[in-house]
LOZAGU-707610 format. One record per atom (N, C-alpha, C): atom name; residue in three letters; residue number from 1; x, y, z. Coordinates in steps of 0.02 Angstrom, whole numbers, plus 50000, padded with zeros to 5 digits. Atoms other than C-alpha are relative to their C-alpha. Layout:
BEGIN
REC  atom  type  seq     c1     c2     c3
REC    CA   ala  NUM      X      Y      Z
...
END
This chain:
BEGIN
REC  atom  type  seq     c1     c2     c3
REC     N   met    1  49989  50050  49947
REC    CA   met    1  49098  49409  49407
REC     C   met    1  49952  50012  50058
REC     N   thr    2  50049  49988  49948
REC    CA   thr    2  48939  49434  49504
REC     C   thr    2  49989  49938  50043
REC     N   ala    3  50013  50062  49963
REC    CA   ala    3  48928  49251  49556
REC     C   ala    3  50058  49980  50045
REC     N   leu    4  49942  50015  49958
REC    CA   leu    4  49089  49262  49656
REC     C   leu    4  49980  50002  50074
REC     N   val    5  50018  50004  49929
REC    CA   val    5  49057  49204  49835
REC     C   val    5  50063  49980  50039
REC     N   ile    6  49942  50016  49959
REC    CA   ile    6  49193  49206  49968
REC     C   ile    6  49977  49983  50071
REC     N   arg    7  50014  50021  49931
REC    CA   arg    7  49179  49110  50131
REC     C   arg    7  50066  49995  50038
REC     N   thr    8  49940  50008  49959
REC    CA   thr    8  49303  49112  50274
REC     C   thr    8  49992  49942  50047
REC     N   arg    9  49999  50055  49952
REC    CA   arg    9  49349  48962  50378
REC     C   arg    9  50061  50009  50044
REC     N   lys   10  49944  49999  49953
REC    CA   lys   10  49465  48944  50528
REC     C   lys   10  50027  50071  50011
REC     N   leu   11  49981  49931  49988
REC    CA   leu   11  49466  49131  50559
REC     C   leu   11  50033  50006  50069
REC     N   met   12  49963  49994  49937
REC    CA   met   12  49593  49175  50693
REC     C   met   12  50031  50069  50004
REC     N   arg   13  49968  49935  49989
REC    CA   arg   13  49653  49340  50766
REC     C   arg   13  50068  49987  50031
REC     N   asn   14  49932  50009  49976
REC    CA   asn   14  49842  49337  50786
REC     C   asn   14  50026  50068  50023
REC     N   arg   15  49983  49934  49973
REC    CA   arg   15  49882  49483  50901
REC     C   arg   15  50075  50012  49998
REC     N   leu   16  49928  49991  50001
REC    CA   leu   16  50070  49453  50906
REC     C   leu   16  50025  50024  49932
REC     N   leu   17  49980  49981  50067
REC    CA   leu   17  50086  49469  50718
REC     C   leu   17  49954  50054  49970
REC     N   met   18  50045  49946  50020
REC    CA   met   18  49950  49603  50709
REC     C   met   18  49961  49985  49936
REC     N   arg   19  50036  50019  50061
REC    CA   arg   19  49841  49511  50584
REC     C   arg   19  49942  49953  50016
REC     N   lys   20  50051  50052  49999
REC    CA   lys   20  49687  49405  50552
REC     C   lys   20  50021  49950  49948
REC     N   gln   21  49981  50051  50048
REC    CA   gln   21  49723  49240  50468
REC     C   gln   21  49942  49951  49991
REC     N   met   22  50058  50043  50015
REC    CA   met   22  49598  49126  50383
REC     C   met   22  50011  49960  49937
REC     N   val   23  50003  50038  50062
REC    CA   val   23  49564  48998  50249
REC     C   val   23  49941  50028  49961
REC     N   leu   24  50053  49974  50044
REC    CA   leu   24  49464  49068  50103
REC     C   leu   24  49974  49945  49955
REC     N   glu   25  50031  50045  50049
REC    CA   glu   25  49342  48965  50001
REC     C   glu   25  49963  50045  49951
REC     N   ile   26  50030  49958  50051
REC    CA   ile   26  49293  49048  49839
REC     C   ile   26  49957  49956  49955
REC     N   leu   27  50046  50036  50043
REC    CA   leu   27  49140  48984  49746
REC     C   leu   27  49990  50041  49936
REC     N   his   28  50007  49966  50065
REC    CA   his   28  49140  49029  49561
REC     C   his   28  49975  49951  49948
REC     N   pro   29  50027  50049  50046
REC    CA   pro   29  49024  48910  49469
REC     C   pro   29  49997  50025  49928
REC     N   gln   30  50001  49985  50071
REC    CA   gln   30  49036  48906  49279
REC     C   gln   30  50046  50058  49980
REC     N   gln   31  49954  49946  50015
REC    CA   gln   31  49178  49033  49285
REC     C   gln   31  50072  49979  50016
REC     N   pro   32  49929  50016  49982
REC    CA   pro   32  49369  49028  49287
REC     C   pro   32  50017  50027  50069
REC     N   cys   33  49977  49977  49935
REC    CA   cys   33  49466  49057  49447
REC     C   cys   33  50008  50076  49999
REC     N   pro   34  49996  49926  50001
REC    CA   pro   34  49451  49242  49495
REC     C   pro   34  50072  50025  50010
REC     N   ser   35  49933  49971  49993
REC    CA   ser   35  49603  49356  49491
REC     C   ser   35  50014  50017  50073
REC     N   arg   36  49980  49983  49931
REC    CA   arg   36  49701  49396  49648
REC     C   arg   36  49972  50068  50020
REC     N   glu   37  50025  49932  49985
REC    CA   glu   37  49647  49579  49636
REC     C   glu   37  49926  49998  50017
REC     N   ala   38  50072  50005  49987
REC    CA   ala   38  49462  49533  49629
REC     C   ala   38  49988  49971  50069
REC     N   val   39  50008  50031  49934
REC    CA   val   39  49481  49422  49782
REC     C   val   39  50020  50049  50054
REC     N   lys   40  49978  49951  49951
REC    CA   lys   40  49578  49557  49875
REC     C   lys   40  49948  50054  50012
REC     N   glu   41  50052  49949  49993
REC    CA   glu   41  49443  49687  49840
REC     C   glu   41  49942  49974  50041
REC     N   lys   42  50057  50029  49965
REC    CA   lys   42  49308  49571  49902
REC     C   lys   42  50016  49990  50074
REC     N   val   43  49978  50010  49930
REC    CA   val   43  49406  49527  50061
REC     C   val   43  50005  50067  50036
REC     N   ala   44  49995  49934  49970
REC    CA   ala   44  49441  49712  50092
REC     C   ala   44  49932  50027  50019
REC     N   lys   45  50068  49978  49983
REC    CA   lys   45  49255  49748  50087
REC     C   lys   45  49973  49960  50060
REC     N   met   46  50024  50042  49946
REC    CA   met   46  49218  49601  50202
REC     C   met   46  50027  50022  50068
REC     N   phe   47  49967  49983  49937
REC    CA   phe   47  49342  49656  50335
REC     C   phe   47  50011  50075  50010
REC     N   lys   48  49997  49927  49996
REC    CA   lys   48  49326  49844  50306
REC     C   lys   48  50072  50026  50005
REC     N   val   49  49930  49979  50003
REC    CA   val   49  49510  49866  50261
REC     C   val   49  50005  50058  49951
REC     N   lys   50  49994  49941  50043
REC    CA   lys   50  49556  50037  50190
REC     C   lys   50  50051  49989  49945
REC     N   asp   51  49945  50009  50048
REC    CA   asp   51  49719  49988  50105
REC     C   asp   51  50006  49926  49982
REC     N   ser   52  49996  50071  50019
REC    CA   ser   52  49720  49826  50004
REC     C   ser   52  50071  49973  50000
REC     N   lys   53  49930  50023  49994
REC    CA   lys   53  49911  49821  50022
REC     C   lys   53  50010  49961  50065
REC     N   cys   54  49995  50036  49936
REC    CA   cys   54  49880  49752  50198
REC     C   cys   54  49976  49928  49994
REC     N   ile   55  50028  50067  50008
REC    CA   ile   55  49803  49593  50126
REC     C   ile   55  50049  49957  49959
REC     N   ser   56  49957  50048  50035
REC    CA   ser   56  49908  49443  50076
REC     C   ser   56  49961  49936  49988
REC     N   ile   57  50034  50063  50016
REC    CA   ile   57  49829  49296  49985
REC     C   ile   57  50048  49955  49963
REC     N   phe   58  49954  50047  50031
REC    CA   phe   58  49921  49140  49933
REC     C   phe   58  49974  49928  50008
REC     N   gly   59  50015  50072  49993
REC    CA   gly   59  49912  48951  49912
REC     C   gly   59  49933  49979  49972
REC     N   phe   60  50066  50017  50027
REC    CA   phe   60  49756  48943  49804
REC     C   phe   60  50003  49938  49956
REC     N   arg   61  50007  50062  50039
REC    CA   arg   61  49705  48775  49732
REC     C   arg   61  49927  49993  49979
REC     N   thr   62  50067  50011  50026
REC    CA   thr   62  49554  48745  49621
REC     C   thr   62  49987  49925  50002
REC     N   ile   63  50015  50071  49995
REC    CA   ile   63  49467  48579  49654
REC     C   ile   63  49986  49972  49930
REC     N   tyr   64  50010  50032  50065
REC    CA   tyr   64  49451  48454  49512
REC     C   tyr   64  49927  50010  49979
REC     N   gly   65  50067  49987  50025
REC    CA   gly   65  49303  48501  49405
REC     C   gly   65  49983  50075  50003
REC     N   gly   66  50009  49928  49997
REC    CA   gly   66  49316  48686  49448
REC     C   gly   66  49941  50021  50043
REC     N   gly   67  50057  49974  49962
REC    CA   gly   67  49189  48798  49531
REC     C   gly   67  50016  50018  50072
REC     N   lys   68  49982  49985  49930
REC    CA   lys   68  49277  48804  49699
REC     C   lys   68  50076  50003  50007
REC     N   thr   69  49928  49990  49988
REC    CA   thr   69  49448  48870  49750
REC     C   thr   69  50010  50015  50073
REC     N   ser   70  49985  49984  49930
REC    CA   ser   70  49525  48873  49922
REC     C   ser   70  50073  50020  50007
REC     N   gly   71  49933  49976  49988
REC    CA   gly   71  49678  48962  49988
REC     C   gly   71  50004  50035  50067
REC     N   phe   72  49987  49969  49935
REC    CA   phe   72  49750  49062  50132
REC     C   phe   72  50001  50075  49993
REC     N   cys   73  50002  49927  50002
REC    CA   cys   73  49727  49245  50175
REC     C   cys   73  50024  50028  50067
REC     N   leu   74  49977  49964  49941
REC    CA   leu   74  49815  49362  50298
REC     C   leu   74  49979  50073  49991
REC     N   val   75  50021  49930  50002
REC    CA   val   75  49738  49531  50337
REC     C   val   75  50036  50036  50057
REC     N   tyr   76  49960  49965  49950
REC    CA   tyr   76  49863  49643  50428
REC     C   tyr   76  49964  50063  50023
REC     N   asp   77  50032  49940  49972
REC    CA   asp   77  49809  49787  50541
REC     C   asp   77  50021  50063  49964
REC     N   asn   78  49975  49941  50036
REC    CA   asn   78  49919  49912  50448
REC     C   asn   78  50057  49980  49955
REC     N   val   79  49947  50014  50048
REC    CA   val   79  50052  49925  50313
REC     C   val   79  50066  49988  50035
REC     N   ile   80  49938  50009  49963
REC    CA   ile   80  50192  49937  50442
REC     C   ile   80  50007  49928  50023
REC     N   ala   81  50000  50070  49979
REC    CA   ala   81  50145  49767  50513
REC     C   ala   81  50010  49953  49941
REC     N   phe   82  49992  50040  50061
REC    CA   phe   82  50133  49697  50337
REC     C   phe   82  50073  49997  49979
REC     N   lys   83  49929  49998  50020
REC    CA   lys   83  50310  49754  50295
REC     C   lys   83  50045  49967  50051
REC     N   lys   84  49957  50028  49948
REC    CA   lys   84  50379  49694  50461
REC     C   lys   84  49996  49924  50002
REC     N   phe   85  50009  50072  49989
REC    CA   phe   85  50307  49517  50466
REC     C   phe   85  49994  49958  49936
REC     N   glu   86  50012  50039  50061
REC    CA   glu   86  50269  49465  50287
REC     C   glu   86  50067  49987  49965
REC     N   pro   87  49937  50015  50035
REC    CA   pro   87  50410  49375  50193
REC     C   pro   87  50008  50044  49937
REC     N   lys   88  49985  49955  50056
REC    CA   lys   88  50495  49476  50056
REC     C   lys   88  49969  49976  49934
REC     N   tyr   89  50026  50025  50064
REC    CA   tyr   89  50439  49361  49914
REC     C   tyr   89  49925  50013  49995
REC     N   arg   90  50072  49986  50003
REC    CA   arg   90  50256  49383  49962
REC     C   arg   90  49987  50075  49995
REC     N   gln   91  50007  49927  50008
REC    CA   gln   91  50280  49571  49979
REC     C   gln   91  50010  50019  49926
REC     N   thr   92  49988  49987  50071
REC    CA   thr   92  50350  49571  49801
REC     C   thr   92  49939  49981  49959
REC     N   arg   93  50061  50020  50036
REC    CA   arg   93  50198  49475  49739
REC     C   arg   93  49944  50051  50011
REC     N   asn   94  50052  49951  49983
REC    CA   asn   94  50091  49606  49825
REC     C   asn   94  50012  50068  49968
REC     N   gly   95  49987  49937  50036
REC    CA   gly   95  50173  49745  49724
REC     C   gly   95  50051  50044  50034
REC     N   glu   96  49949  49961  49965
REC    CA   glu   96  50306  49806  49846
REC     C   glu   96  50065  49999  49960
REC     N   lys   97  49937  49995  50037
REC    CA   lys   97  50468  49866  49766
REC     C   lys   97  50059  49999  50048
REC     N   phe   98  49940  50003  49959
REC    CA   phe   98  50640  49826  49835
REC     C   phe   98  50060  50020  49957
REC     N   lys   99  49939  49982  50035
REC    CA   lys   99  50812  49892  49791
REC     C   lys   99  50037  49937  49981
REC     N   glu  100  49965  50060  50022
REC    CA   glu  100  50906  49765  49687
REC     C   glu  100  50068  49996  50032
REC     N   lys  101  49936  50011  49967
REC    CA   lys  101  51057  49691  49772
REC     C   lys  101  50055  49994  49947
REC     N   val  102  49943  50005  50046
REC    CA   val  102  51226  49710  49688
REC     C   val  102  50027  49929  50005
REC     N   pro  103  49976  50069  49999
REC    CA   pro  103  51293  49539  49637
REC     C   pro  103  50063  49992  50044
REC     N   arg  104  49948  50014  49952
REC    CA   arg  104  51415  49460  49759
REC     C   arg  104  50070  50009  49970
REC     N   gln  105  49934  49995  50033
REC    CA   gln  105  51560  49450  49635
REC     C   gln  105  50019  50073  49990
REC     N   gln  106  49986  49929  50010
REC    CA   gln  106  51546  49635  49595
REC     C   gln  106  50017  50034  50067
REC     N   arg  107  49984  49971  49934
REC    CA   arg  107  51545  49679  49781
REC     C   arg  107  50072  49982  50020
REC     N   lys  108  49932  50022  49983
REC    CA   lys  108  51705  49577  49806
REC     C   lys  108  50052  50038  49959
REC     N   glu  109  49953  49965  50043
REC    CA   glu  109  51791  49657  49656
REC     C   glu  109  50007  50073  50021
REC     N   arg  110  49998  49931  49978
REC    CA   arg  110  51746  49831  49716
REC     C   arg  110  50040  50007  50065
REC     N   lys  111  49964  49999  49936
REC    CA   lys  111  51812  49791  49890
REC     C   lys  111  50075  49994  49988
REC     N   asn  112  49929  50010  50014
REC    CA   asn  112  51978  49729  49821
REC     C   asn  112  50032  50058  49963
REC     N   arg  113  49974  49941  50034
REC    CA   arg  113  51998  49878  49705
REC     C   arg  113  50010  50057  50050
REC     N   ala  114  49994  49947  49950
REC    CA   ala  114  51969  49994  49852
REC     C   ala  114  50060  49989  50046
REC     N   lys  115  49942  50015  49957
REC    CA   lys  115  52103  49905  49953
REC     C   lys  115  50065  50024  49968
REC     N   lys  116  49939  49979  50035
REC    CA   lys  116  52233  49948  49821
REC     C   lys  116  50013  50074  50005
REC     N   phe  117  49992  49928  50002
REC    CA   phe  117  52202  50134  49831
REC     C   phe  117  49996  50034  50068
REC     N   thr  118  50003  49967  49935
REC    CA   thr  118  52197  50165  50018
REC     C   thr  118  50066  50034  50014
REC     N   gly  119  49940  49964  49980
REC    CA   gly  119  52320  50295  50076
REC     C   gly  119  50041  50028  49943
REC     N   thr  120  49960  49975  50056
REC    CA   thr  120  52374  50355  49903
REC     C   thr  120  50017  50074  50009
REC     N   lys  121  49985  49929  49989
REC    CA   lys  121  52362  50539  49954
REC     C   lys  121  50061  50007  50045
REC     N   asp  122  49944  49997  49953
REC    CA   asp  122  52483  50507  50098
REC     C   asp  122  50065  49983  49964
REC     N   arg  123  49939  50020  50036
REC    CA   arg  123  52607  50420  49982
REC     C   arg  123  50024  50056  49954
REC     N   lys  124  49983  49945  50045
REC    CA   lys  124  52600  50562  49857
REC     C   lys  124  50031  50058  50039
REC     N   ala  125  49973  49946  49958
REC    CA   ala  125  52631  50689  49996
REC     C   ala  125  50072  49983  50023
REC     N   leu  126  49933  50020  49978
REC    CA   leu  126  52781  50588  50059
REC     C   leu  126  50051  50006  49942
REC     N   arg  127  49956  49995  50058
REC    CA   arg  127  52856  50577  49884
REC     C   arg  127  50018  50072  49983
REC     N   ala  128  49989  49929  50015
REC    CA   ala  128  52835  50763  49857
REC     C   ala  128  50048  50031  50051
REC     N   ser  129  49956  49972  49949
REC    CA   ser  129  52920  50802  50023
REC     C   ser  129  50072  49973  49993
REC     N   arg  130  49933  50030  50009
REC    CA   arg  130  53067  50683  49984
REC     C   arg  130  50038  50033  49942
REC     N   lys  131  49968  49970  50058
REC    CA   lys  131  53100  50765  49816
REC     C   lys  131  50029  50068  50015
REC     N   lys  132  49977  49933  49983
REC    CA   lys  132  53126  50936  49896
REC     C   lys  132  50065  49999  50036
END
């Protein structure tokens, strides 16, 4: 993929969200749309980013006839800012792992089972003292 050319448009520095945001135009004549990883590597080189986990790319559309793709790119200052401001679904796409949530019904059942057994030690102690 040597003919891969990336141009940035509407580059903006967003200091509140600690990121640079831009529209990417990728020129890839006579080739299929490049992979997300290839685009990330190229953007990381362009903006001198050490960790490619700080880069989020999304919304890519290839124009009719091919050869040109455009989408959106966010380059965060650090991984902490990425985790703080980026939505969870885009973090997941970027390779971030999250703990799976226990289903709601199971949480309710566990709660109700726990309610039945509260104070059982006290009851057993009372019964033992009554028998004596």
